[in-house]
C-alpha positions as CSV (number, residue, x, y, z in Angstrom):
1,M,-56.7,-160.7,-75.9
2,S,-56.3,-164.5,-76.5
3,E,-59.3,-166.8,-76.8
4,R,-60.5,-168.0,-73.5
5,F,-59.8,-171.8,-72.7
6,Y,-62.5,-173.5,-70.8
7,L,-61.9,-176.8,-68.7
8,Y,-65.6,-177.3,-68.6
9,D,-68.7,-175.1,-68.7
10,E,-71.8,-177.2,-67.7
11,T,-75.3,-176.2,-66.2
12,E,-76.9,-178.7,-63.9
13,D,-80.1,-178.4,-61.7
14,T,-79.3,-178.6,-58.1
15,K,-81.3,-178.7,-54.8
16,T,-80.3,-175.9,-52.2
17,R,-81.4,-176.0,-48.6
18,F,-81.0,-172.9,-46.5
19,V,-80.7,-173.3,-42.9
20,S,-79.9,-171.0,-39.8
21,F,-79.4,-172.3,-36.3
22,M,-77.9,-170.9,-33.1
23,G,-75.5,-173.3,-31.3
24,D,-74.0,-172.7,-27.7
25,H,-71.0,-170.7,-29.2
26,Q,-72.2,-169.3,-32.7
27,R,-74.9,-168.7,-35.1
28,F,-74.7,-170.8,-38.4
29,D,-76.4,-169.5,-41.7
30,L,-75.7,-172.2,-44.2
31,A,-76.7,-173.0,-47.8
32,I,-76.4,-176.8,-48.5
33,I,-76.1,-177.5,-52.2
34,S,-76.7,-181.0,-53.5
35,S,-75.3,-181.8,-56.9
36,S,-74.3,-184.9,-58.9
37,R,-70.9,-183.1,-59.5
38,Y,-69.2,-184.0,-56.2
39,Y,-69.6,-187.8,-56.0
40,G,-72.2,-187.8,-53.3
41,K,-70.7,-185.1,-51.1
42,Q,-72.4,-181.5,-50.6
43,L,-71.3,-178.0,-51.0
44,V,-71.8,-176.3,-47.8
45,L,-71.6,-172.5,-47.7
46,D,-71.5,-170.6,-44.4
47,V,-73.0,-167.1,-45.5
48,Q,-71.9,-165.5,-42.4
49,S,-68.0,-166.2,-42.6
50,N,-68.1,-166.2,-46.6
51,R,-66.4,-169.9,-46.5
52,F,-67.5,-173.0,-48.1
53,A,-66.4,-176.6,-48.3
54,I,-67.2,-179.9,-50.3
55,I,-68.5,-182.3,-47.4
56,G,-69.3,-185.8,-47.1
57,Q,-69.5,-188.2,-44.0
58,D,-65.6,-189.0,-44.5
59,D,-64.8,-185.3,-44.2
60,L,-67.1,-184.9,-40.9
61,D,-64.8,-187.7,-39.5
62,E,-61.6,-186.1,-40.5
63,E,-59.9,-184.5,-37.4
64,G,-59.5,-180.6,-38.0
65,Y,-61.3,-180.5,-41.1
66,L,-64.2,-178.3,-40.3
67,E,-62.0,-176.1,-38.1
68,H,-59.8,-175.5,-40.9
69,A,-62.3,-175.0,-43.7
70,Y,-64.3,-172.6,-41.7
71,R,-62.0,-171.1,-39.3
72,L,-63.7,-172.4,-36.2
73,S,-62.8,-173.2,-32.6
74,A,-62.9,-176.9,-31.8
75,E,-66.2,-176.2,-29.7
76,E,-67.8,-174.2,-32.8
77,A,-66.7,-177.1,-35.2
78,E,-68.4,-179.6,-33.1
79,E,-71.8,-177.7,-33.2
80,L,-71.5,-177.7,-37.0
81,R,-70.4,-181.4,-37.3
82,D,-73.4,-182.5,-35.0
83,F,-75.6,-180.6,-37.5
84,L,-74.1,-181.9,-40.7
85,R,-74.1,-185.5,-39.6
86,E,-77.9,-185.2,-39.7
87,V,-78.0,-183.8,-43.3
88,V,-75.0,-185.0,-45.3
């Protein structure tokens, strides 16, 4: 076996917020991770669907972004978008 080639291997202290809420269409169980790695954006994990995305305000304004990243309907994505606008 050849020697492993790392692009990077760093450890960083992060802040994680766990939040669960029920929208009109779906329940969301999220882990929101703040780190300096993503240029002010946050890593948002949806524990229920096992999906994640790196999200900033600009991503919330991008049409279809949440629908694609989390495989949500337009209504479900709007509920998530409304919540994330408060915390991102």
